[in-house]
N, C-alpha and C positions, 0 to 999 in steps of 0.2 A: 512721771510720777508714779512709783511703783508699791507706795504705801499700803493700797486697798487690794494688790495681786497678791494671792494666794499659790496660785499654779502656773507654770510655765510648761505648756505641751510641745515637744519637739516632735512632729510627725515627720516619720521619713527620715530619723536621724541619721541614717548612713549617707545623707547630703554632705556631713562632714568629708566625704571623700571627693567632693567636688573640687577640682582645681579652681575655679574662679570662687565659689561661694563657700567653699568648706571653712575657709578660716573664721568667716562670720558665725557660723555654726558654734565653732570651738569656742570663740570668745564670748557667745554668749552665756555658755555654760561657766566660764572662768569668771566672768564678771556678774553673775547673776546672785542677789543676795542670799545669804544660806538660810533667810527665814521662808524663802520661796521654794515650793516643792517641784522639783523637776519631774516630769514624766516623760520620758524618751520611747518613741515606736517605731519598730522596724522589724522588717522579715527577713533581711539580707544582711546581719552582722555576725560574721564567724566569730570573732574575739570579743562575744559580747561581755564575758566576765571579765577581761581586761579594760572595757569601756565603763562598766560597772564600778571597778576598782577606781578608776581614775575619777570617775565623778564623787564618788566615796571620798577621796584625798582632797580634791580641790573645793568641793562644795557641802555637801553634807551627807549625813547617813543615807546610803543607796543599796535597794534591794533590787535583786535581778528575778523577775518573772518570766520564766522560760516555757514555751510550750512549742510541741510539734504539731499539734491540730489544725488541720485544715479542713473548714467546714466542708468546701466541695473538692474531693479527692481528684487529682488528675490521671488521665490515661495519655499514654505517649504512642504517637504512630510515625511511620517513616513512609514518605511518598517516594516509591521506585518507580521509575519510568521505564525500567525495562521489564516490569511486572505488569503489561499493559494496563498502566495507571491505576494502581491499587495502593491502597492505603495498607500498610503492613504494621502489626503492632511492633513496637521497636523492641520491647523487652519480654523476656519469657517470665511466667511468673514468680521464678526464684530470682528474677532481676538481673539475667544474662542477656547480651545480645541474640536477637532472633536470628538464628542461622539462614533463614531464607532470605535475609537482606545482603545483598551483593555490593561492593563498591561500584560507584560510577567509573564510566570509562572518561580518560581524560579528554579533554576539549579535541585535542588536535586528532584525536581516533574516533570522533563521532561523525567526520565528513562534512564537507563544505554545507551541504544542504540542510543538515541538521544542527549546525554549530549555534544558530541563534534562534533555535526552537525554545520554546517555553511552553510550560504544562500548567499554566495559572487556570486555565477554563477547565482542563481534566480534574484539577484539585478542587476548586470550588464545586464542582457538578458532583463529584465524591462526597464532600461533605453535605451537599443538598440532598443527596441519594440516602444517606445515613443520619439524616435528621442531626446534624451536628453545626447547622447555623443557628444563629448568627457567629459570625467569625471577624477578628481582625487579622489582616494579612500583614505582617511585618516584611518590608523589605529596606534597603539600604541607600534607596536611591530617590529623590523627589521625582524625577522624570519617569522610575519604572512604576512609582505608585499611578502616576496619571496614566501610563500605557498600558498597566494591567487593568485599571478601572474599566477602559475604553473596551480592552478586549473581552470583557466578561458582561458587558451592558445587555448583550442579546441573549444571556440563559435564561431570562424569565423568572427570576426570583421573585418578584412582587405579583400578587393577584391584582386583579382589576380594582378591587376595593381599595387595597393598599395604596395604588399608584393614585387614585382620587383624593385619598386622605391625605397624601404626601403633597398634591399639588395645592390642596387648600392651606395646610400647613406653612408650605413655602410662600404662598400669596399673602398670607397674613405676618409672616415674619419679613419679608420684603418691603411689607408697606411700612415696618418699624426701621428698616434699614435700606433705604431707596438705593444705595450705592452698590447693593448687590443685585440689583434689576440687569436682566441680560446675561448674567453669568453663564458661561460656556458649560458649567459643570450641572445646571441645574436638569438637563437630560437625564444624566445619570443617575442623580439621586431618585428621579421618578422610578427608575429601572431597579432601585434597590441596592447601588454600589456606589460608593463614594472615597475618594482620596484625603488625606488628612496629613499636611506636613507644614514645616515653617515657612514656605513661600504662599502660603494661603493667607488669607485675610482672616483676622481673629473671629471677625463675625461669622464668616462662613464657616470656618472650623466650630464654633458654638451651634450653628445651625445643623452641620453634619452630626455634631455629638447628640442634640436633643432628640434628632430623627433615629439615630442608633439607639438611644435609650427608650424610645417609643416602641422600638423592633420594626421600624419600618425602614431602616437601611438593613440589609443581610451581610454585607461585606464592605469592611472598611479597609483599603489599602494605605498602610501607614509607616512611616519610618519610625525607628526605635524612641524618638521622644515622646510619643504617645504613651508609652510603657509607664511613665513617670508623672504622677502628679493629676493625672485626668481620671474621673470616676466613669469609665468607660467597660466595663467588664462585658465580656462576652462568652458563648457557650464553647467557642473554639478559638485558638490561636493558631496560625501558622507561621512558621519562621522560615524565610525564603533561603537561608543560610546560616550554618554555624560559623561561618568564617565572613570578616567583613573587609573590605578594602581600605588601606591606610596609605599615608605619604611614603610608607618604607614596605608596601605590599601587602597581602593579604595575611591576616591573622585570626585566631580562634575568637569567638566571643568568650568575655570574662564569664565567669559563675554567674557574678551579680546580675550581668547585662542579660544573660539567659534566663534567669530566675525574674526579672522583672517583665519580660516579654511572655512567658509562659505562665507568669501569675496572674494575668489577665483572663486567664480561662477559666469559666465556671462561675455562674452566677449566684450567689449566697442566695437560699430560698425559692430557687428557681430551677436549678440543675442539679441534678443527683451526682452528675460527674462532669468535670471539664475536660476537653480535649485538645492537646497539643499535637501538631503535625509538622516533623520537620522536613523539608524538601531536600533530597540528595543531590550534592553536586560533586563535582571533581576537586574541589577545593579541600574537602574533607573525607575522612575514611568514615563507616558506619559505626567502627569502633571508637573513634574520636568524638563521635556523637553520643554515644551511648554513656561513655566518661563523662562529657559535660552535663548530661542529664542526672547522671547519679552523683556528681561532685556537691559540695558543699560551699556555701555561700564565701565570698572572698572577704579576708580580714580587712578591717576598718583601718586607713592610714590617715596619717594627721597632714592636713593643707595649712597648719597654720604658718603665717608669716608676717612678721612685723612691717607696718606700713608707717609713713610719716604721721599720719593721723593718729594712729595707735601711740606713737613715742610723744607726741605731743599731749595728747589726752592722759597719758599716765603719767608723765612729769608734772603735770598740771594738777594732779591728785596726790601723787607719792614722790618720794625722793629717790635717787638711782639705786639704791640698795633695795628699796620695796619693790619698785619695777623690775628688776631681777628676778625678785622671788615669784612674781606674776609671770614672767616669761617663763620662768621654768616649771610653771603649773601646765603647761601646755601638753595637750595628749602627744605630740611627738616626741617631747623630752621625756614622758613617763613612759611611753611605748619604745624608747632608743634601742633598749636591749633586743626586743624584735626585730626594728630595723637595721640594729647592727650584727645581728646574728651571723651573716656569712663570714663577716670579718672576725667574730668571735671563734666561729667553728674553725676558720684557718690558724687563729693563734692557739687554739686548743690542738690542732694537728701538729704545729710546730712543737708545741711542749711535749708532746707524746713521742716526736721523734728525738727530740732532745735527750728525752728520758731513756728511749732505746739506745741511743748511741752512748750514752754515758757509762763510764767505767771506773773500776776501783784500781788505783796503780800500786803493783804487787810492792812497790819501794815507797808507796805514801806520800809520792809528790804530788806537789798541787798544780794546778793548770799554769800558774805563773811559772813554775819551774820547768815546764815541757817547752812553753812557749819560748824561754830562753835558750833551753837547750835547741829547738828548731831554728832560732835564729842564728845561733853559733854554728851549727852545722850546715845550714845555709851559706853562711859568709866563708866557712871552711873549704866546702866543695868549691865555691867560685875561685877563692884565691889557690887553691891547689891545682886548679884547671891553668889557671893563668900562670902560674908558677912553672908548670911542665911546658907550657907552650913557651916561655921565655927561655928554660932551658934548651929545649930543642933549636930555637932559633940560634942561639949563642953556640952550641957545639956543630951545627952546620957551617958556621963562619969562622970555626976555630979561634973561637976569642974566648980569653979568659973572664970569668965571672966578674962583674963589678963589685964593690962594697954594698951596694944599694940592693942588688940581686941577692946577696949571701944573706943581708937584714932581711929580706923580704922571705926568703926559705926558712930562716929562723923563727919568724913571727908565725908562719903557715905550721910549724911543727908544733909551736908553743900552742896554738889553736888546736890541733891534734890531741896535744897532752890534757887540754882543758876539758874537750868532749869526753876523751875517754875517764875523767874524774866523774862524769854525770852516770847515775844509775841506768839513764835510759839506753846508754850506748851498748850496753850488755843485755837489753831486755828484748826477749824474742817476740813479744807484742807491740814493739814500738810502731811500727809502720802501720798497723792498724788503728792503733791511739792515736797516731798523730794525724791521719785521714778524718778519724772521728771528731777530733779537735777542730779541726778546719772547717767540717760540715757544722758542728754545733755553732761554730762562732758566725757563719752565715746564717744560721736558724735565729740566732740572738738577733742578729742587726735586722732580719726581717721582720721579727716579733717586734722590736722597738719601734719600726716604721709605722707599724698596724696598731700598736697602742697610742702613737701620737694622732693617727688618722681617727681613733675613736673618741681622743679628747676633742679634736677638732670638729668631729660630727655632733658632739654631745652638745657643744657650745654654739652650734650652728645658730640657733635662735637669738641667744643673746647676742652673738657676733652681728647678726643681720640688724637687732636693735641698735648696738653701737655704730654701726656703719650709717643708718638714717639719722641717728642723733648727731654725728659729725657733719653730714651734708646739712641738716637744718642750722646748725653752729655757724656753718661757712656762710650761709644766707641771711643769717642774723633773726632766726626765728626762735633760737634759745640763747639766754643769757645766763650762765650760773645754774645750768640745767633747768631752766626755768621758762615757759613761753611768754615770748614779748606777745605786744598786741597783735602783731602780723600771725604769730604762731597760735595765739588763742583763737584767731578766726580760721586759720587752717585746720585746726583742730575739729573744726564743725563740718568740714568737706568731707564728702564720700565719694570717691573716684577711684581710678586705677592709679591714678598719680596725682595726690592733692598738692604736692609743692608746685607741680608743672601749673596746675589750674590756679593756685594762688599768685604765682607770679604773675600770671597773665592778668589776674583782676587787678592786682595794686600796681601794674606798669600804666593802667589808665587807658589802653588801647582799644577798649570796648565799649568806651562811654559816649563815642559819637556815632553809634552805629544805629540804625533804624531797627525795629522788630526783625523785619526779613533778614538784614545782614548779620544780625546777632545770631540768630537760629542756624544761618549758614556756616557762622564760625564755628559755634559750639558742635555742630553737626560733623565738623572736619577733626574735631577734639575727641567724638566719642565714638567715632567709626573705625573698628578695627582692620587690620590687614585683611584684605579680600582674595580668596583662593581663586577665585575666577577674574578674567579680564573684563573690564566693561569700558564702553567708550566715554572719552572724555566729554565732558558737557560743560559750557563756559558758565561761571558764575561772576556775579558784579563785581566791578573795579574795587570798591571798598574792602570787599570780602577777601580778594586777590591780597592787598595792601596788607591789611591786617594779618592775613596768614604769613605774609612775609616777615613781618616784624615779630611774629611768634616764632618763626623758624630760628631768630637770632635767640630769643629766650629758650628755646630746644637745646641748640647747640652749647650754651654756656653749661646748661644742667647737663647735658650729656656728657660734658668733661668732667663735672662733679661726680655723677652717678660712675661714670668709669672708673674714677679715682678711688672710690670706696666699693666698687663693685656691687652696686645696686642695680636690680634688675627691672624696677617700676617703669612700665611701657610711655612713651612719649609721641602719641598719635598725632599726625596731622594728615588725614584722608580725606580729601573734600570729594568723594565719590557721590555723596548723596545732597552736597551742599545748594547746588542749583536747584535740585528738587524741593527743598524744603524753603527756599526762597520764593519759587512760584507758589508754592503751598500757603506760606504764611501772607503772600499778597494777594490770596484770593482765588487761586486757580481751581478748576474742576478736578477731583482726584482722577479721572479718566485722563485728562491733559497731562497731569504729573507722571502717572504710572506707564502711560506709553512712551515717554521719554527714553526710558532704558528698558533692555530685556533682562530683568531681574524678577524674582518672585514679590508679588505684592505686599506679602507679609514680611519681607527682608526689609523693605521701605517704610512701612508702619513700626517695625521694630528700631531701626535708626532714629525714626522722629519722636519714637518715645524716649529714647536716652537722651534726645536734646533735653525735652520737658522736664526729664530727673535733674539735670543739669541747671536748667534756667529755674527750677523750684527752689533749689540751694540758694540761687543768687538772691532769691528775694527773702529768705530766712536767716541766712550768716549775718555775722556781724559786720560793721566797717565796710559794708559796701555802699558805694555812692548811690543817693536816692535817685539819680536821674537813670542809672543802669537798673535799679530795682524796677523802676516805672516800667522800660524798655523789655525787661524780661517779663514781667507780667503779661504786658499786651501781646507779646511773643507767644506766651504760652495760651492766651485765650482764642489767638487766631490759629494755632496749631491743634487744638482739642476740639476739633469738628468730625464727625464720621467721615471715613472709616477710622481715624486715629484717635479713638475714644479711650484716653488712659484711667479714667475714673472709674 
């Protein structure tokens, strides 16, 4: 109930850019009642005026409040391993690259003994010597976070008093979180260093954050996920590279990624200056680093994408035409001119070329007449060549010409006379004009294709809506563009593929499962495809049989989604199913986590997704009471430390 709500604050509104969550942020703005004031906050939106104008269009009068003021200014340094481990100012006072900084040698030129050498200890020692700690050291690998933490443990960053204070705090914290007892990283915390990444338990990361905020941890080695959404400002940030490895090779960081990480430097009310150190690598040149530091943030892009749930919810409240109006309110549609700029630029280029090649016929003939002349000329030339060839053959054989050949020659002569009646025949510009006309025709065809592409792209959101609508009709969830009872239930589901989950619920195959078996099945449906290979761990026979039945549902829905070009995922990945069965049946966390070589944080995250779906089973309409009861029991058994979702 929103009747008492006056304000909606969208902190970090640039999350509209997030591939998975962005569409929810956008929907929140579109559907927000106009009497509620929206306050959107961000430090990394380049096209803030465009965003303001869009909110102004879809919601209510919106004002942009823009400031470049930063309470704690930043200074940028470059770690150059060739300048015996020195931190060099990256930029000169006038904003140019420091000429003392030289490019790193490529990996192959460094020699085998130096290839794997890292300078993390030297960098941290530099920061300590220059009173630039505490620091967050960003790297793009969980493994490296842990390795670098271990390398720096002996630097003596904490005093004895600080070490005793940490021990006391850890003892108190572990008393409340006994599952953390004996954690192998405790010794590193005492030395003032820690790692922070998604593979660690949430409670452990919470401990690291608290110690860092108290100033007892001097360096946290973290993946880029720490840059977003966690209150852990530092005096310094170190960025291990301005490029990162992806599935398609190395790429430079985006401006927003860099801003998020560098923005953690400088503690308001504590530091006069924040320090950002970029580590030189062979994957980027100093010029590229300087360009990234000086670049503006990336423009916000729409991630809006219609889903089964969205279609059902809209058609429950609006007719088809009204639903279309709402879909066309998306930021993606609003900003389509920006998104389509490369195509629009190409069209403009074609138009300019057409203009350049256009000409005024001295005989005032139109294009149609010129085309007519070209066709006739082409026909005449072909026939003339054929006639000459026939004459040559007949002459060589000393044969008289047949009436048909004579007639063919007369027709060819008539074609010539007709050609000579055209003004083009005596025009000295004919060849140039004819060539231009040919090029213009090609350009017009290309322009026509691009205009069709623009129409297709502009309608992409509505076409996706119609595709999901068609699939829902095929499954009987919509009749006369209004949700059936099954459709109304599905409209309450929140998942990556609501129709898939609904079909599984309505099939009845979940109703005879125990709490642990239900959790095992749901775990397979909520676990994404993993990039790493993990060993197969057998799960219970009822889970195996149920997943086989679900595969039949998946195959049928796959055909429908392919028919309508719908990309909603259909996960059946039982990587963690056996683990959650063990957990629900009462196994100790250590027993569960030692079954598989993967981060404990990954297991917790997988279990949390299961709880989210189980909770939905207890709240949505038309779910059998027995299934609701089993889901509640499963939730209760999953929610014990360290899997605490509340």
